[in-house]
C-alpha positions in Angstrom: -0.1 -0.1 0.2 2.9 2.3 0.8 4.5 1.8 -2.5 1.3 2.5 -4.4 0.9 5.6 -2.8 4.2 6.7 -4.3 4.0 5.2 -7.6 2.8 7.2 -10.6 2.1 4.5 -12.7 0.5 2.2 -10.5 -2.1 4.8 -9.4 -2.7 5.6 -13.2 -3.2 1.9 -13.5 -6.0 1.6 -11.2 -7.6 4.8 -12.4 -7.6 3.4 -16.0 -8.9 -0.1 -14.6 -11.7 1.8 -12.3 -12.7 4.0 -15.5 -13.2 0.5 -17.7 -15.1 -1.4 -14.7 -17.4 1.4 -13.2 -19.4 0.2 -10.4 -19.5 -3.7 -10.1 -22.2 -3.7 -7.4 -24.1 -7.2 -7.6 -21.6 -8.7 -10.0 -19.4 -12.1 -9.7 -15.9 -10.5 -10.5 -12.2 -12.2 -10.6 -9.2 -10.2 -10.7 -6.0 -12.1 -12.1 -2.3 -11.0 -11.2 -3.5 -8.0 -9.2 -0.2 -6.3 -8.7 0.7 -8.2 -5.4 -2.8 -7.7 -3.9 -3.0 -3.7 -3.9 -4.8 -3.7 -6.9 -6.8 -6.8 -6.1 -7.5 -4.6 -2.5 -8.5 -1.5 -4.4 -11.0 -3.0 -7.0 -13.1 -4.5 -4.1 -14.3 -0.9 -3.3 -15.9 -0.8 -6.3 -18.3 -3.4 -5.1 -19.9 -6.9 -5.8 -18.1 -10.3 -4.9 -14.5 -10.7 -5.9 -12.0 -13.7 -6.2 -8.4 -13.2 -6.8 -6.0 -15.4 -8.8 -2.2 -15.5 -9.8 0.8 -17.4 -11.2 2.9 -18.3 -8.1 2.7 -19.0 -4.6 4.6 -16.1 -3.8 2.2 -13.9 -5.2 -0.7 -15.6 -3.9 0.4 -15.1 -0.8 1.1 -11.7 -1.1 -2.6 -10.9 -2.4 -4.0 -13.2 0.5 -2.3 -11.0 3.1 -3.9 -8.2 1.7 -7.6 -9.3 0.8 -7.7 -12.3 2.7 -9.7 -15.3 1.5 -10.9 -16.1 -2.0 -7.5 -16.3 -3.6 -6.0 -19.2 -5.7 -3.1 -20.2 -7.7 -3.4 -20.7 -11.4 -1.2 -22.5 -13.7 -1.3 -20.1 -16.9 -3.6 -22.6 -19.0 -6.8 -22.9 -17.0 -8.6 -21.8 -13.8 -10.3 -24.1 -11.4 -13.7 -22.1 -11.6 -17.2 -23.5 -13.0 -18.2 -22.3 -16.2 -20.0 -19.1 -16.5 -19.2 -18.2 -12.8 -18.4 -14.4 -13.4 -19.7 -11.3 -14.7 -16.2 -9.7 -15.0 -12.8 -10.8 -15.2 -9.8 -8.3 -15.0 -6.6 -9.6 -16.2 -3.7 -7.3 -14.7 -0.1 -7.7 -16.3 -0.4 -11.3 -16.5 -0.4 -12.4 -19.9 2.8 -11.3 -20.7 4.4 -14.0 -18.2 2.7 -17.0 -19.7 3.5 -18.9 -23.0 -0.2 -20.4 -22.9 -1.9 -17.1 -23.6 -4.5 -18.2 -26.0 -5.0 -21.2 -24.1 -5.7 -19.3 -21.2 -8.0 -16.7 -22.9 -10.1 -19.6 -24.0 -10.9 -20.6 -20.5 -11.6 -16.9 -19.6 -14.5 -17.3 -22.3 -15.4 -20.5 -20.5 -15.6 -19.1 -16.8 -17.6 -15.6 -18.0 -21.3 -15.7 -18.5 -22.7 -14.8 -22.1 -22.7 -11.0 -22.1 -19.8 -10.9 -19.3 -16.9 -8.4 -19.7 -13.1 -9.3 -20.0 -10.7 -6.5 -19.0 -7.0 -6.8 -20.0 -4.1 -4.5 -18.9 -0.7 -5.7 -20.6 2.4 -3.8 -21.5 2.3 -2.0 -24.8 4.8 -3.7 -26.9 7.2 -0.9 -28.3 10.9 -2.5 -28.4 12.1 0.3 -30.0 10.9 3.0 -27.6 13.5 5.1 -25.8 12.7 4.1 -22.2 12.6 0.5 -23.2 16.0 0.6 -24.8 17.3 2.3 -21.4 15.7 -0.6 -19.2 17.2 -3.3 -21.3 20.7 -1.7 -21.0 20.6 -1.3 -17.2 19.3 -5.0 -16.9 15.8 -4.6 -16.4 15.1 -7.3 -18.9 11.7 -9.0 -19.9 13.3 -12.2 -18.5 14.5 -10.7 -15.1 10.7 -9.6 -14.6 9.2 -13.2 -15.9 8.0 -11.8 -19.3 7.9 -14.4 -21.8 7.1 -11.6 -24.5 7.6 -7.8 -24.2 3.8 -7.3 -24.4 1.2 -6.8 -26.8 -0.2 -4.3 -29.5 -4.0 -4.0 -30.1 -3.4 -6.5 -33.1 -1.9 -8.5 -31.1 -4.5 -9.1 -28.8 -6.7 -9.5 -31.4 -5.0 -12.3 -32.6 -5.0 -14.3 -29.2 -8.5 -13.4 -28.1 -11.2 -16.0 -29.0 -13.3 -15.1 -32.0 -16.6 -14.6 -29.7 -14.9 -11.6 -27.9 -15.5 -8.2 -29.4 -13.0 -5.5 -28.3 -15.2 -2.4 -27.2 -12.5 0.1 -26.1 -8.8 0.2 -26.1 -6.6 2.8 -24.8 -2.6 3.5 -23.5 -1.9 5.8 -20.8 1.9 5.7 -19.8 4.2 8.6 -21.1 8.1 9.0 -21.1 8.4 11.0 -18.0 6.1 8.4 -15.7 8.1 5.5 -17.2 11.6 6.8 -16.5 10.6 7.4 -13.0 9.3 4.3 -12.6 12.5 2.7 -14.6 14.5 4.5 -12.0 12.7 3.0 -8.8 12.7 -0.3 -10.4 16.6 -0.1 -10.9 17.2 1.3 -7.2 15.0 -1.6 -5.9 16.9 -4.2 -8.3 20.2 -2.8 -6.9 19.4 -3.0 -3.5 17.4 -6.0 -3.1 18.6 -7.9 -6.4 16.8 -11.5 -6.0 17.4 -13.9 -8.6 14.4 -14.6 -10.5 16.3 -17.5 -12.3 16.9 -19.3 -9.1 14.9 -22.4 -8.5 11.9 -21.6 -6.7 12.2 -17.8 -7.3 8.8 -16.2 -8.3 7.9 -16.9 -12.0 6.4 -13.3 -12.1 10.2 -11.8 -11.5 10.8 -9.7 -8.4 7.9 -9.1 -6.1 7.5 -6.4 -3.5 5.6 -7.3 -0.7 5.0 -6.0 3.1 7.9 -7.7 4.4 10.2 -5.7 2.0 8.6 -2.4 3.7 9.4 -3.6 7.3 12.7 -5.0 6.3 14.1 -1.6 4.7 11.9 1.0 6.3 14.4 4.0 5.9 14.5 3.2 2.0 10.8 3.6 2.0 10.9 6.7 4.1 13.5 8.0 1.5 11.0 7.1 -1.4 8.1 9.0 0.7 10.5 12.4 0.6 11.2 12.0 -2.9 7.6 11.4 -4.0 6.6 14.9 -4.4 9.1 15.6 -6.7 8.8 12.7 -8.8 5.3 13.3 -8.9 6.1 16.7 -10.2 8.4 15.5 -13.0 5.5 13.2 -14.1 3.3 16.0 -14.9 5.5 16.7 -17.4 3.9 14.0 -19.6 0.9 16.3 -20.0 3.1 18.7 -22.1 4.0 15.6 -24.2 0.4 15.5 -25.4 0.0 19.3 -26.3 
């Protein structure tokens, strides 16, 4: 939660998801890959009955620590839920971690009721973008973050979605200044904590920031809090890029 409150892009992510979801009162909803639990927790404020799921046990436990029950682990191919179980499924930064994205989305079609909605949040595939080249140069590679692909274009998503899905809306929201800030913070965290995602038993989704990190490194999180007003101001320069 503390990290979310100091992350420009994580806050933007939530705003975009909520804008697509609206109110979910009276609905049965599932979020998958809910950003170590913080997105899962905050989406529940939109109302309705929610379940959560993720790819590895570390992520699942992190989500469970924040939201309590109704959290399960998925294998990236299928889910344990019944057919037509949900009115809404929200996939957050998950598809880029699995090789079986088409197979997985077929299962999402199964568990959604007729007329249900699927919301997908993925990295926008721009391998030649300036920020992405910086990330690769400093070691923040897709492999380090557990990605099997750099992301998707809209056409790429159309290609893997089952034919019965109709894309109603699509948009991107991150810009260069915000991405540079997040890259800087990711690099700093990687230098300090540096878990090796290639070690046996390490999270398949790459390094995960949990509540234990905040308890272990309180001074580092305090410094991030002091720096946040400056980082937020720099992120506002993105608005100038849109003029």
